[in-house]
C-alpha positions, 0 to 999 in steps of 0.5 A, a space after each residue: 214537244 214544247 219548244 221554248 224560244 229564248 233570245 239572247 242578243 249578245 254581240 259583246 263577244 264577237 269581233 264585229 257588230 250585228 249579232 244582236 239582230 240575230 234573234 229578231 231575224 230568226 223570228 222574222 224568218 218564221 221559226 215559231 210557225 215552222 215549229 208549230 206546223 210540225 205539231 210542236 207547242 211553241 212558247 216565245 219566252 222573250 229576251 234575256 236581260 243581264 244585270 248591270 256589269 260590275 268591274 272585273 280586271 284580268 291580267 290578259 289585257 287583250 280581253 274585250 268586254 269581260 264584265 259584260 259577257 260575265 253578266 250575260 253568262 250569269 243571266 243566260 245560265 239562269 234562264 236556260 236552267 229555268 226553260 229546260 225544266 219542262 220543255 226543249 229550249 231553243 236559244 237564239 243568239 247573239 254570238 257564241 258566247 251565249 253558250 257559256 250560259 246555255 250549256 252551263 244552265 242546261 247541264 245544271 238541270 241535267 245533273 239534277 235529273 241524274 242524266 249526263 249532258 252531252 254537247 254536239 258543237 257544230 262550228 268552224 272553231 272549237 271555242 276552247 280558249 281560256 281567258 289566259 290563252 285567247 289572243 284576240 280577246 273576243 270572248 265568243 272564243 271561250 264558251 266550250 272551255 268554260 262550260 267543260 270546267 277548264 282552268 282559268 275562269 275561276 274568280 271571273 265567270 260564274 262558278 259551275 254547278 255541273 261542268 260538262 265532262 270533256 269526253 262527252 263533247 263532240 266538235 264537228 266541222 272544225 277548220 280553224 283551230 289555234 295551237 293553244 286550242 289544239 293542245 287543250 282539246 287533246 289534253 281534255 279528251 274532247 272528240 274532234 272531227 274536222 272537215 278533213 275527217 268529214 271528207 274522208 269518212 263522211 258525216 253520218 258515220 262520225 255523228 252516228 258514233 257519237 249519238 250511239 255513245 249518248 244513247 249508251 249512257 242514257 244522256 241528254 244532248 245539247 246541240 250548239 249550231 254556229 252559222 260558220 259550221 255551214 259553208 259561206 256560199 250558202 250561209 254568208 251572214 256571219 262575221 267569222 267566215 271560213 271556207 270549206 264548211 258543211 254543205 246544204 245536204 250535209 247540214 240537213 243530214 245532220 239535223 235529220 239524224 239528230 231528230 231520228 236519235 230522239 236525244 236532243 234536249 236543247 239547241 243554240 242557234 248562234 252567230 247569225 249577223 243579219 247585217 251580212 246576210 243576203 235577203 234573209 237567206 241565212 236566217 231562212 236556212 237556219 229555220 229550215 235546219 231547225 225544222 229538220 231537227 224537229 221532224 221535217 222530212 225531205 217529202 215535206 220540204 217547201 219549194 221556194 222561188 227566189 
């Protein structure tokens, strides 16, 4: 496969600084080499650069860096659309606001090919706030609502050419959901699997059922992997830690199942804050998880001394 690495060093959407170093940390941790070792062709397309942010005024005074995030979204969407023409783009965040652009960009490409886009959202949070409902004002909490065509973004964010149907979205690993998001998820028809569901049923059956739906509709699958999907004991480099996340084994199982499905057409790696890491362990884990998604098997896994 032709893997196209694209950096999106956005930190304007998060509540603390540091995510802009995420793409560099993932490159330093050996992402390109890991993919190359698996036989994939790898191209590093560099870094997305947004246009200058223009003035935008919104009634929700809590919103932070709205003009900047809108500018980033437009630039990332165009870059995602271009990169998805003839390969598998791997987007390196940056905070999760990058997915407003990545998902909308690859959705536009999928629509042109006549195939539906599905989204697997691996995250402690659903990021399903609108510009009106967010109380923190941090815009890494809105990308999934925007990309699925929820109300409240028109006139502020770029117009969507191909919204992702909410019934084609699966959120997995949730354990921090605001009341407004809970109501919106239910009303929209998004598939929601929190960590209680994972504990009760196991990760594999939940993920398998969603992948079967993607296969049945001949869909393409965008995977958005937030560091806080993982338990902070194994992935501390994130500014929004929530206890009780996916274990090392659960995370690798998910990635290997995704590889076996043959459905994944694009990937986000987001919310890595190297300033909060411990000797690069979170960046290294994300590289290992990406390698699992791209075909590395248990028998191939290296042993490391720490």
